[in-house]
N, C-alpha and C positions, 0 to 999 in steps of 0.2 A: 392543498394538502401535500407535505413535500413524498416524494418518493426517493423511497431509497431504489439503492440501484445495481443491487446481486444479480445474477442469473443463474439458477441452477442448471449447470449440464453434468452431459454422462459422460465419466468418466471410466478405462478400465482397468481400473487402477489395478483390481487383480491382477491383472494380465504382467500391468507396468510393474510394479512391486516384484511378481516372483521371477521376472525378465532382469530387473537391478539388481536382485537379490543373488540369484545365479550368477550373475557378470561379475559380484561385487568376490565371490569366491575364484574369479580366475584374473583382474585384473582390477584396478582400481577406476569406481570411475570415473564418468568427464569430469570438469568443472561444471558448477554451475551458476551461467551469467544472470545475474538478480541487480539491480536497485530501483530509484523512482521510475514507475513509468511502465515497471516489468507485470507481463499478466502474470497472474498467478491463480491456480487452485485452491480451494483450502475444502479440502472431505469431510461432505458428509455422511457418506459413511461408503462401503465398498466402494461402488458405480456411479456416485451420484458424488457431486463441486459444486457450490459458490467459485463464478468466475470475481473477480476482484481486481485493482491494482494495486501494485504495494505503492507505496508514499515514497518512501526513503531509507534507506542500510546505514546503519552505522554504529558505532562501537557504545556499547553501554560505558560512561565513568568512571561508576563504580569498579566492575571487576570486568569490561573491555573485554566483551561476551559480544558477539553478530548477533546483532536486536536487526526487525526491518520495525517500521509503523504500517497502519493499512485503515480500514474503516473499521468498526468494531461488529457493526453487520454480516459483515465478512463470514464469520466465524469465532466460535468458545475458546475456551482456555480449553486446552486438551487434542486438540484436531491438528493434525498434517497437512503442510502448505506443499503445491509439488509445480516448477514451475511450468506456466502452460507451453511455450514452446518447445521445452527441455523434459515433457515428461516422462519420461526412458531413462534419464538420470538419476529416476525416486527422490523417496523423501527430501526434499529441500534447508525444512523448517518446523518448528508445530511455536502453535498459539500457544503461551504462556498467560495472558492475562487480555480481557475482551472486556471493555466498559461501553455500558449506553448512556449512561448522561451527556459522555462531549463525541461520544460514538466511535475511540477508534480502540485497534487491538493489536497487542506487541506480538513477536515475533521474533523466538530464537533459532537462530540457523546454525545450520553443522558446518561450521567454518572449515573443515574437512571438504568441503563439498560444493558447498559456495564461491565467489567469485563477487564482488561487491565491486559497481558500478559508477560513479559517479555521473553517464552521458550514460542514459538513454533514448538512443531520438532523437529527437526535435528537442528533449532539456535537458540539461547539465544541471548538476547540483555543485556551486563548488561554496557552501553559505548558508547561514542564517538569517531573517529580518524579523524578528517579533512582535517586529509593532503590528498590529490588526491594520486589514486591508482596507480602503474610504478613495472614493468617488474621488479626480476621474479615477484612477491607477490602474493599468490594462496593466492586467496579469493573463498568464497562461498554465496549459495545465498540457502533459502529455498522458492517457490513457488508452489500455487494452483493444478497448474496443473505437474510439473516437480520433485517435491515435490524439493529434498536436493543434490545443485549438485554444486562441485567446476567445477575452472579453474585459468588455470592462468594471470594475466594480463599483458597485453603490452602495454601500457600505458594513458596519460591521455592528454586534450588537449583542455582549455578553462572548462569550466563546464563538460565535461565528460570524462568518462572512455570507456577505449577499450580491453575486455575480452575473455578467453574464456570457459564461462562459458555456460555449456546448457540450454537453454532455446524455452520454443514454445506459442505459443496466450495463452492468461490467465496470464503465470507469469508477463506481465507489473506493474511491482510495487515492483514487489520482494526484499526481504531488503541483501543488499550485505554487506556481513559480511566480517572481518578480524578477526580470535579467537572470540571471544566474543563481538566486535564491531562494530558496526555502521559504516563502508563509503559507502556507495552509493545508488542509489536503480536502478534496472531493468528497461530498455521502447524499446529496442528493438532490433532484430538481421538483419546480412549482409548476405543475398541471401536464408542460410536452417536455421531453429531452427537444433538447435543443432551442428552441420554443422560449421556455420558463427562466426561472428565473437561477441559475445555481445554489449551492447551499454549501458549507463546506465547516469545520472546524480551522480555526488560526491559530497557527503553528507554534506562539506562546502557553496556551494555556496545555496543548502535546508534551511538550516539554517539563512545565511543571506536573502531570499528572506523573511522568516517567522520572522524574525523578524525587517523585518520594515513593519508589518504589521500591523495593529494601533492596530486590537483585539486582538491581541494573544505579537506583541514585542517578541515575541524567544519561540521556544519548548526545551523542559530539558526529558527525557527519565526516565519511571518511576522508 
């Protein structure tokens, strides 16, 4: 059985958001840097959140809105998203779409508050390769829990790929790259983290789904 990779964490959201609101009255809050591989919190209640990883950030082709992608099981439509590293800077965005069939979610960011990044630690995203992952490609990911890890791709089936990339809880949504090209996201592992097979969604089906959303009409990286 595939094990999804969210982890519930306690977040002092009431204090965080109150402090951010009072600060905003006096001065503009510092911008929140976010990119593929950044840790995020998706608020489930006022003090609990799921801990996940942002897959990528970019622009909607139709409206030019600043949007991001993560795993669908990380959150539902209407739930707020915070940066794990910069929770004190307030709400970064809100989930506007979540789908379980291919396990993706779309986040609409407040571009007055968010600075989009192409590179987060060990992974730079400078484009997209929509070809399904296949053996014996070496793919890598940047996750908020296990950082930058690589492994051999075994095969793709339907919208999913299977690889030996090391992942554990909190790595859901991590960008999967080959070189500096985004090829997919992390969604789950089988049996044991960092031992069992990783599985995730290839970027081609993700792009097709976002292109079908009337509010966005597609996605392009920054």
